[in-house]
C-alpha positions in Angstrom: 28.0 8.8 -10.6 27.6 5.1 -10.8 27.3 2.7 -7.8 30.6 1.2 -8.9 32.4 4.5 -8.0 31.0 5.0 -4.5 31.5 3.0 -1.2 29.0 0.4 -0.1 27.5 2.6 2.5 26.8 5.4 0.0 25.6 2.9 -2.6 22.9 1.8 -0.2 22.1 5.5 0.4 21.7 6.1 -3.3 19.5 3.0 -3.7 17.3 4.2 -0.8 17.0 7.6 -2.4 15.7 6.1 -5.6 13.3 3.9 -3.8 12.0 7.0 -2.0 11.4 8.7 -5.3 9.7 5.6 -6.7 7.4 5.5 -3.7 6.2 9.1 -4.1 6.0 9.1 -7.9 4.2 5.7 -8.1 1.8 6.9 -5.3 1.0 10.0 -7.4 0.4 7.9 -10.5 -1.8 5.5 -8.5 -4.0 8.4 -7.3 -4.1 9.9 -10.8 -5.0 6.7 -12.6 -7.2 4.7 -10.2 -8.6 7.4 -8.0 -9.2 10.4 -10.3 -12.2 11.5 -8.2 -9.7 12.7 -5.5 -7.9 15.1 -7.9 -9.1 18.7 -8.4 -11.6 19.0 -11.1 -11.2 22.6 -12.0 -8.6 21.8 -14.6 -8.3 19.2 -17.3 -8.0 15.7 -15.8 -4.8 14.8 -17.7 -3.1 18.0 -16.8 -4.1 17.7 -13.1 -2.8 14.2 -13.0 0.6 15.1 -14.5 0.9 18.1 -12.1 0.0 15.9 -9.1 2.6 13.4 -10.0 5.2 16.2 -10.4 4.1 17.6 -7.0 4.6 14.2 -5.4 8.1 14.1 -6.9 8.8 17.5 -5.4 7.6 16.1 -2.0 10.1 13.3 -2.3 12.8 15.9 -2.9 11.7 17.9 0.1 11.6 14.7 2.3 15.1 13.4 1.5 16.6 16.9 1.9 14.9 17.4 5.2 16.1 14.0 6.5 19.6 14.7 5.4 19.9 18.2 6.8 18.0 17.3 10.0 20.8 14.9 10.8 23.7 17.0 9.5 22.6 20.1 11.4 22.2 18.3 14.6 25.9 18.5 15.7 26.6 21.7 13.7 29.4 19.9 11.8 29.7 18.8 8.2 31.9 15.8 8.1 33.7 14.4 5.1 31.3 11.5 5.0 28.3 13.8 5.1 29.8 15.9 2.3 30.2 12.8 0.1 26.6 11.8 0.8 25.6 15.4 -0.2 27.3 14.8 -3.6 25.3 11.6 -4.0 22.1 13.4 -2.9 22.6 16.3 -5.4 23.3 13.8 -8.2 20.2 11.9 -7.4 18.0 15.0 -7.3 19.2 16.9 -10.3 21.7 14.6 -12.1 24.5 17.2 -11.4 27.6 16.4 -9.3 28.4 19.4 -7.2 31.7 19.8 -5.3 33.7 22.3 -3.4 32.2 25.8 -3.0 29.3 25.1 -5.4 28.2 22.2 -3.2 28.6 24.3 0.0 26.5 27.1 -1.4 23.8 24.8 -2.6 23.7 23.0 0.7 23.4 26.2 2.7 20.5 27.4 0.6 18.7 24.1 0.6 19.1 23.5 4.3 17.6 26.9 5.1 14.4 26.2 3.1 14.1 22.4 3.7 14.3 22.7 7.5 11.5 25.3 7.5 9.1 22.7 6.1 7.0 20.8 8.7 7.2 17.0 8.6 3.5 16.6 8.2 3.5 18.8 5.0 5.8 16.2 3.4 4.2 13.0 4.6 0.5 14.2 4.5 -0.5 12.1 1.5 0.3 8.8 3.2 -1.8 9.8 6.2 -4.9 11.3 4.6 -5.2 9.6 1.2 -6.6 6.2 2.0 -5.1 4.3 -1.0 -1.7 5.3 0.2 -2.0 4.3 3.8 -0.9 0.8 2.9 2.5 2.3 2.0 3.1 3.9 5.4 5.4 1.0 6.4 7.5 1.5 3.3 7.7 5.2 3.9 8.8 4.7 7.5 11.4 2.1 6.4 12.9 4.4 3.8 13.0 7.5 6.0 14.6 5.7 8.9 17.1 4.0 6.7 18.2 7.3 5.2 18.4 8.9 8.6 20.5 6.0 10.0 22.8 6.0 7.0 23.5 9.8 7.3 24.0 9.6 11.0 26.5 6.8 10.8 28.3 7.7 7.5 31.6 8.3 9.4 31.4 5.1 11.4 30.5 7.0 14.6 27.2 8.2 16.1 27.2 11.6 17.8 24.7 11.8 20.7 23.0 14.8 19.0 22.7 12.8 15.7 21.2 9.9 17.7 18.7 12.3 19.2 17.8 13.6 15.7 17.2 10.1 14.4 14.9 9.4 17.3 13.1 12.7 16.8 12.4 11.9 13.1 11.0 8.5 14.1 8.7 10.1 16.7 7.5 12.7 14.2 6.6 9.9 11.7 4.8 7.9 14.4 2.9 11.0 15.6 1.8 12.1 12.1 1.2 8.8 10.3 -0.9 6.9 12.8 -2.8 8.9 15.3 -6.3 7.7 14.3 -7.0 5.0 11.7 -9.1 6.6 8.9 -9.5 3.5 6.7 -12.2 1.7 8.6 -14.9 0.1 6.4 -17.7 2.4 7.5 -15.8 5.6 6.9 -15.4 5.6 3.1 -17.2 8.9 2.4 -15.4 10.8 5.2 -12.0 9.4 4.2 -12.5 10.3 0.5 -13.4 13.9 1.6 -10.2 13.9 3.8 -8.1 12.7 0.8 -9.5 15.4 -1.5 -8.9 18.0 1.1 -5.3 16.7 1.5 -4.6 17.1 -2.2 -6.1 20.6 -2.2 -3.8 21.5 0.7 -0.8 20.1 -1.2 -1.7 22.2 -4.2 -1.8 25.3 -1.9 1.6 24.5 -0.5 3.1 23.7 -3.9 5.2 26.8 -4.1 6.8 26.4 -0.7 7.5 22.7 -1.4 9.1 23.6 -4.7 11.2 26.3 -3.2 12.4 24.0 -0.4 13.4 21.2 -2.7 15.2 23.1 -5.6 18.3 25.3 -5.7 17.3 29.0 -5.9 19.6 29.5 -8.9 18.6 26.2 -10.5 17.2 27.8 -13.6 13.9 26.8 -15.0 11.1 29.0 -16.0 8.2 30.5 -14.1 4.9 28.6 -14.5 1.4 29.3 -13.4 1.2 31.0 -10.0 4.9 31.9 -10.1 6.0 28.3 -9.6 8.9 27.1 -11.6 8.4 24.2 -14.0 10.6 21.2 -13.8 12.6 20.5 -16.9 12.8 16.8 -16.4 9.3 15.3 -15.9 9.0 12.5 -13.4 8.8 8.9 -14.7 5.1 8.7 -14.1 2.9 5.9 -15.4 0.1 8.2 -16.5 0.2 7.3 -20.3 -1.6 3.9 -20.3 0.2 0.9 -21.9 -1.5 -1.2 -24.6 -4.5 -3.1 -23.5 -2.9 -6.6 -23.8 -0.1 -5.4 -21.5 -2.5 -3.9 -19.0 -4.4 -7.2 -18.9 -1.2 -9.2 -18.3 -0.2 -6.8 -15.6 -3.6 -7.0 -13.9 -3.5 -10.8 -14.0 0.1 -10.8 -12.7 -1.1 -8.6 -9.8 -3.9 -11.1 -9.1 -1.5 -14.1 -9.1 0.8 -12.2 -6.8 -1.9 -12.1 -4.1 -1.3 -14.6 -1.3 -3.8 -17.4 -1.1 -7.3 -16.8 -2.6 -7.1 -19.8 -4.8 -10.8 -20.2 -5.3 -11.3 -16.5 -6.0 -8.4 -16.5 -8.5 -10.0 -19.5 -10.3 -13.4 -17.8 -10.5 -11.8 -14.6 -11.9 -9.8 -16.5 -14.5 -13.0 -18.4 -15.5 -14.9 -15.2 -15.9 -12.1 -13.7 -18.0 -12.0 -16.8 -20.3 -15.8 -16.6 -20.7 -15.6 -12.9 -21.7 -12.8 -13.7 -24.2 -15.0 -16.4 -25.7 -17.9 -14.0 -26.0 -15.7 -11.6 -27.8 -14.7 -14.3 -30.3 -18.3 -15.3 -30.8 -19.2 -11.6 -31.4 -16.4 -11.3 -34.0 -17.7 -14.4 -35.7 -21.2 -12.9 -36.0 -22.7 -15.2 -33.3 -25.2 -13.9 -30.7 -23.8 -12.8 -27.3 -24.9 -14.5 -24.1 -26.6 -12.0 -21.8 -24.9 -11.9 -18.4 -24.5 -9.6 -15.5 -21.1 -8.7 -14.3 -22.4 -7.4 -10.9 -21.2 -9.6 -8.1 -21.1 -10.2 -4.4 -17.9 -10.6 -2.3 -18.4 -12.3 1.0 -15.6 -12.6 3.7 -14.3 -11.3 6.9 -12.2 -8.1 7.1 -8.7 -8.1 5.5 -9.3 -11.0 3.2 -8.5 -9.1 0.0 -12.0 -8.1 -1.2 -11.1 -4.5 -2.1 -7.8 -5.6 -3.7 -9.6 -8.1 -6.0 -12.3 -5.5 -6.9 -9.6 -3.1 -7.9 -7.9 -5.7 -10.0 -11.2 -6.6 -11.6 -11.6 -3.0 -12.6 -8.2 -3.1 -14.3 -9.1 -6.3 -16.1 -12.4 -4.9 -17.4 -10.7 -1.7 -18.4 -8.0 -3.6 -20.3 -10.5 -5.8 -22.0 -12.6 -2.7 -23.1 -15.6 -3.8 -21.1 -15.3 -0.7 -19.0 -13.9 2.6 -20.4 -11.8 3.5 -17.3 -11.9 0.6 -14.9 -11.4 2.8 -11.8 -12.7 1.8 -8.4 -15.1 3.9 -6.3 -15.4 2.6 -2.7 -18.4 3.6 -0.6 -20.8 2.3 2.1 -24.2 3.2 3.5 -23.0 6.7 4.5 -22.1 7.4 0.9 -25.5 6.4 -0.5 -28.1 7.1 2.2 -28.9 10.7 3.3 -30.2 11.9 6.7 -33.2 13.8 5.4 -36.1 12.9 3.1 -35.6 13.6 -0.6 -31.8 13.5 -0.4 -31.0 9.8 -0.7 -31.9 9.4 -4.3 -29.7 12.3 -5.5 -26.9 11.2 -3.2 -27.0 7.6 -4.5 -27.1 8.9 -8.1 -24.1 11.1 -7.5 -22.0 8.2 -6.2 -23.0 6.0 -9.1 -22.1 8.7 -11.6 -18.6 8.9 -10.0 -18.3 5.1 -10.7 -19.6 5.1 -14.3 -17.1 3.3 -16.6 -15.6 1.7 -13.6 -16.4 -0.5 -10.5 -18.6 0.6 -7.6 -17.5 -1.2 -4.5 -20.1 -1.1 -1.6 -18.7 -2.3 1.7 -20.9 -3.7 4.4 -23.7 -3.6 1.8 -26.1 -5.4 4.1 -26.3 -2.2 6.2 -28.3 -0.6 3.4 -31.3 -2.4 4.6 -32.2 -2.4 8.3 -34.7 -5.2 8.8 -35.4 -4.6 12.5 -37.3 -1.5 11.7 -38.7 0.6 8.8 -35.8 2.0 6.7 -37.3 4.1 3.9 -34.0 5.8 3.2 -32.1 2.5 2.8 -34.8 1.0 0.7 -34.7 4.1 -1.6 -30.9 3.7 -2.0 -31.3 0.0 -2.9 -34.1 0.7 -5.4 -32.0 3.5 -7.0 -29.0 1.2 -7.1 -30.9 -1.7 -8.7 -32.4 0.6 -11.4 -29.0 2.1 -12.3 -27.2 -1.3 -12.2 -29.7 -2.4 -14.8 -29.8 0.7 -16.9 -26.1 1.3 -16.9 -24.9 -2.3 -17.0 -22.8 -1.5 -20.1 -20.9 1.2 -18.1 -20.9 0.0 -14.5 -20.0 -3.0 -12.4 -21.3 -3.1 -8.9 -19.7 -5.2 -6.2 -21.6 -5.7 -2.9 -19.3 -6.8 -0.1 -19.6 -7.8 3.6 -19.6 -10.6 6.2 -20.8 -13.9 4.7 -23.9 -14.5 6.9 -25.2 -10.9 6.6 -24.7 -10.9 2.8 -26.6 -14.2 2.5 -29.5 -12.8 4.4 -29.5 -9.6 2.3 -29.7 -11.5 -1.0 -32.3 -14.0 0.4 -34.6 -11.2 1.6 -34.3 -9.0 -1.5 -35.3 -10.7 -4.8 -34.1 -7.7 -6.8 -30.6 -8.0 -5.5 -30.4 -11.8 -5.8 -31.6 -11.7 -9.4 -29.0 -9.2 -10.5 -26.1 -10.2 -8.2 -26.0 -14.0 -8.7 -22.2 -14.2 -9.0 -20.8 -14.7 -5.4 -17.1 -14.9 -4.6 -16.2 -16.2 -1.2 -13.0 -14.9 0.5 -11.8 -17.3 3.2 -9.7 -16.3 6.2 -6.0 -16.6 5.6 -4.3 -19.6 7.2 -1.3 -19.0 9.5 1.1 -20.1 6.7 -0.6 -17.5 4.3 -0.4 -14.8 7.0 3.4 -15.5 7.3 3.8 -15.3 3.5 2.0 -11.9 3.6 4.5 -10.8 6.2 7.4 -12.1 4.1 6.0 -10.2 1.1 6.1 -7.0 3.1 9.7 -7.7 4.1 10.8 -8.4 0.6 9.1 -5.3 -0.7 10.9 -3.2 1.9 14.2 -5.0 1.8 14.1 -6.6 5.2 15.5 -10.0 6.1 14.3 -12.5 8.7 16.5 -14.8 10.8 15.4 -18.4 11.4 14.5 -17.5 15.0 12.3 -14.6 13.8 10.5 -16.9 11.3 9.9 -19.4 14.1 8.5 -16.8 16.4 6.3 -15.4 13.7 4.8 -18.8 12.8 4.1 -19.7 16.4 2.5 -16.3 17.2 0.4 -16.3 14.0 -0.8 -19.8 14.7 -2.0 -18.8 18.2 -3.5 -15.6 16.8 -5.3 -17.5 14.1 -6.6 -20.0 16.6 -8.1 -17.2 18.8 -9.6 -15.3 15.9 -13.3 -14.3 15.6 -15.1 -12.8 12.7 -13.5 -9.4 13.4 -10.0 -10.7 13.0 -8.0 -8.4 10.7 -6.3 -11.0 8.5 -4.0 -9.2 6.1 -4.6 -5.9 7.8 -3.4 -7.4 11.1 -0.2 -8.7 9.5 0.5 -5.2 8.0 0.1 -3.7 11.5 2.4 -6.4 12.9 5.0 -5.6 10.3 4.9 -1.9 10.8 5.1 -2.4 14.6 8.2 -4.6 14.1 9.9 -1.9 11.9 9.3 0.7 14.7 10.7 -1.7 17.4 13.7 -2.4 15.2 14.3 1.3 14.8 14.3 1.7 18.6 16.6 -1.3 19.0 19.4 0.0 16.7 19.0 3.7 17.7 22.0 3.7 20.0 24.3 1.4 18.0 27.2 3.6 16.8 28.5 1.3 14.0 25.8 -0.4 12.0 26.4 -2.8 9.2 24.1 -3.1 6.2 23.0 -6.5 7.6 21.8 -4.8 10.9 19.9 -2.2 8.9 17.8 -4.8 7.2 17.6 -7.7 9.7 14.4 -8.1 11.8 15.2 -10.0 15.0 13.0 -12.0 17.3 12.7 -9.2 19.8 11.2 -6.9 17.0 8.2 -9.2 16.7 5.6 -8.3 19.3 2.0 -9.7 19.2 0.2 -7.0 21.1 -3.2 -8.9 21.1 -1.6 -12.0 22.7 -0.7 -12.3 26.4 2.8 -11.0 27.2 3.9 -14.5 28.2 2.5 -16.3 25.2 5.8 -18.0 24.4 5.6 -19.8 27.7 3.1 -22.1 26.0 6.1 -23.8 24.4 8.4 -23.7 27.5 10.3 -26.9 28.0 10.0 -28.1 24.5 11.4 -26.8 21.2 8.6 -26.7 18.7 9.1 -28.4 15.4 7.8 -27.3 12.0 6.4 -29.3 9.1 8.3 -28.6 6.0 6.8 -29.7 2.7 8.9 -30.4 -0.4 7.6 -28.5 -3.4 8.9 -31.3 -5.7 7.4 -34.5 -4.3 5.1 -33.0 -1.6 6.7 -35.0 1.1 6.3 -33.5 4.6 8.9 -33.8 7.3 9.4 -32.2 10.7 12.4 -30.0 11.5 13.5 -27.6 14.3 12.9 -23.9 13.9 16.6 -23.1 12.9 15.9 -24.7 9.5 13.3 -22.1 8.6 14.6 -19.8 5.8 17.4 -22.2 5.0 18.0 -24.6 2.1 17.2 -28.2 3.1 17.2 -31.6 1.4 14.1 -33.6 1.0 14.6 -37.1 2.6 12.4 -38.7 0.0 13.4 -37.2 -3.4 16.8 -35.9 -2.3 16.2 -32.5 -3.9 17.2 -29.2 -2.2 14.5 -26.6 -1.5 14.2 -23.4 0.4 12.2 -24.0 3.6 10.9 -20.5 3.9 8.1 -21.3 6.3 6.6 -24.4 8.0 3.5 -25.2 10.0 4.2 -25.6 13.7 3.7 -29.1 15.1 2.0 -28.3 18.3 0.7 -31.8 19.3 
């Protein structure tokens, strides 16, 4: 069933279904490739990875079925529009177009099993597996878009269907963000939670499979009585050629907002490593160098993202066999009792061998105000292994700039082995706005000119009030997810929704919770202007907020350009 053969409303439904599957499958592949330590180790690593990706695909099936039937069962009626969406749904899930009695029979059986599943069983990975928490906004967007499309597929919104949509939103909000578990000093605990979450998913696998597949759908019994899928998910587990992997890692680096100095340093390092490879091939001696490094910067400035990309770069270049990233902090290296710190540190380093060990808040390893024998033992163990395993391990120490400077200055062993320092600056208001725009583009949201103006003004005030604990990119992600929830509340009671209304974030959706409620009164009585810079000739001119996001003409070079964002002129 091609998009050309279905109405516009159903076409958006089908695209959203595919995006949901892409989210779950790519999340499974991400865990399998870059966080293999989270997967069960009882079986072969490759087999576990493939099975986990397949399980995530089954979770996507269970999710879209539960969303669909939660709305359809609300008013106890199966309308013609809902039946047509069911055909689209079955075609998406199994590539089979069911109609008539066959469709009704399959729907009855699937509804019975899908509705038994708890919401948390389906979304658990995005709550408890830290690498996937950044995708919560995308998950919420897709689920609420599916729910709204089903509820309004006939052009009307029944009160019970509206209540079902609100219930789904409340369930997501309740399960996905009760307590943040991705704080910098909680790495060890969150890794344990992630591993436990995957083990729980494995235990629930049979129930998930039963709820997301027709009972008479064929297939053969696998281990534990679970049926095997005949069409494997499009996972990315088989690694592409090294040259392609390097290009992809560099493209990922370039796609990061800002960080120009960091990007330049990384490119310089890569060019140096390529040169060393050519010299070695020519029989010339290598230049001894350490790849261990220090990242300094405030929270949310991209340190972990760059460390992960560096692992991919080193893996693609053959410098590291795997290139995976292991994140930890003091709690993951230092034990509470004598004689346990050394083994604990060795275990964490062993997990990181052939990859990158990222130690957040590394300055906390050494407490200078008092004797800290355990911290000193961890540092000495780390220094020895960093030297002995330098061919198989890259260690990145990260933390606030001042504290990291003191750490290196007071510990000659660290300063001699970690002499490459990358500084991560706070994002500017313009860069924060571009991060927000990236999240919108990724999740298919649009911004009006008024929304862009409100964002720029709020981000500028927020940036001006920041301290060293300012969340930077993390703060923008929270702002975006909060806007998505406010939008969902705003459109909840609108019976007839256009596609534009489903994707447009309005001014009222943007709420800066850390700013005073009356912060916009700062600009009362005057309409703020924004400085627009022409990318062609670099000429800057001032314009009202309604020009943001529009095509404008440069007064100097007469060329048209998209004025996506502009710096507020507050003077």
